[in-house]
C-alpha positions in Angstrom: -206.1 -99.2 69.8 -203.3 -96.6 70.0 -199.7 -97.7 70.6 -198.5 -97.6 74.2 -194.9 -97.1 73.0 -193.5 -93.6 72.9 -191.1 -93.3 69.9 -188.8 -90.7 68.6 -191.3 -89.9 65.9 -194.1 -89.5 68.5 -191.9 -87.2 70.6 -191.2 -85.1 67.4 -194.9 -84.8 66.7 -195.6 -83.7 70.2 -192.8 -81.1 70.1 -194.1 -79.9 66.7 -197.7 -79.5 67.9 -196.7 -77.7 71.1 -194.4 -75.1 69.5 -194.0 -72.8 66.5 -191.2 -75.1 65.1 -191.3 -76.8 61.8 -191.4 -80.6 61.7 -187.7 -80.7 60.7 -186.7 -78.4 63.5 -188.7 -80.4 66.1 -187.1 -83.6 64.7 -183.7 -82.1 65.0 -184.2 -80.9 68.6 -185.6 -84.3 69.7 -182.7 -86.1 68.0 -180.1 -83.8 69.5 -181.6 -84.2 73.0 -181.6 -88.0 72.7 -178.0 -87.9 71.3 -176.9 -85.7 74.2 -178.4 -88.0 76.8 -176.9 -91.1 75.2 -173.4 -89.5 74.9 -173.5 -88.4 78.6 -174.4 -91.9 79.7 -171.6 -93.4 77.5 -169.2 -90.9 79.1 -170.2 -92.1 82.6 -172.0 -88.9 83.4 -175.1 -88.8 85.6 -178.2 -87.6 83.6 -180.9 -86.0 85.8 -184.2 -85.0 84.4 -186.1 -83.0 87.0 -189.5 -84.6 87.9 -188.7 -87.6 85.8 -185.6 -89.5 87.0 -181.9 -90.2 86.8 -179.9 -92.3 84.4 -176.5 -93.6 85.5 -174.0 -96.3 84.6 -173.1 -98.8 87.2 -170.4 -101.5 87.2 -171.4 -105.0 87.9 -168.9 -107.4 89.3 -168.2 -110.9 87.9 -170.5 -113.5 89.4 -171.5 -117.1 89.3 -174.7 -117.6 87.2 -176.8 -120.7 86.4 -178.6 -121.7 83.2 -182.2 -122.4 84.5 -182.8 -125.1 81.8 -179.6 -127.1 82.3 -178.7 -125.9 85.8 -175.1 -125.6 84.4 -173.1 -122.9 86.2 -170.9 -120.4 84.5 -169.1 -117.1 85.2 -170.9 -114.0 84.2 -168.3 -111.4 83.2 -168.1 -108.0 84.8 -170.0 -105.4 82.8 -171.4 -101.9 82.9 -175.2 -101.4 82.9 -177.4 -98.4 82.6 -179.8 -97.9 85.5 -182.8 -95.6 85.7 -184.0 -94.3 89.0 -187.4 -92.5 88.8 -187.9 -89.3 90.7 -190.2 -89.2 93.7 -192.5 -87.0 91.6 -192.8 -89.7 89.0 -193.1 -92.4 91.6 -196.0 -90.6 93.2 -197.8 -90.0 89.9 -197.5 -93.7 89.1 -198.7 -94.7 92.6 -201.7 -92.4 92.3 -202.7 -93.5 88.8 -205.2 -96.4 88.5 -204.4 -99.2 86.1 -205.8 -98.7 82.6 
């Protein structure tokens, strides 16, 4: 059964097969694209990929949390989290695809 995980290596192979690039060139392009997206997210920039979705950083406020096992309450510190919001194009594709 093939893996259902898309890896950097798999992206490189797809880029290599779909172009006239060498494997090293395809690997370099995929790595650079991932690096650019990561750096933009770290720098608090909005990353929009048309027909795919948007990555952004949001700040979460401190809040009261509870350990479900012990029911002990504690303060969850404020933090920044990465949020992905799929585009309507991607949402519609997912909605119209039957479960496999």
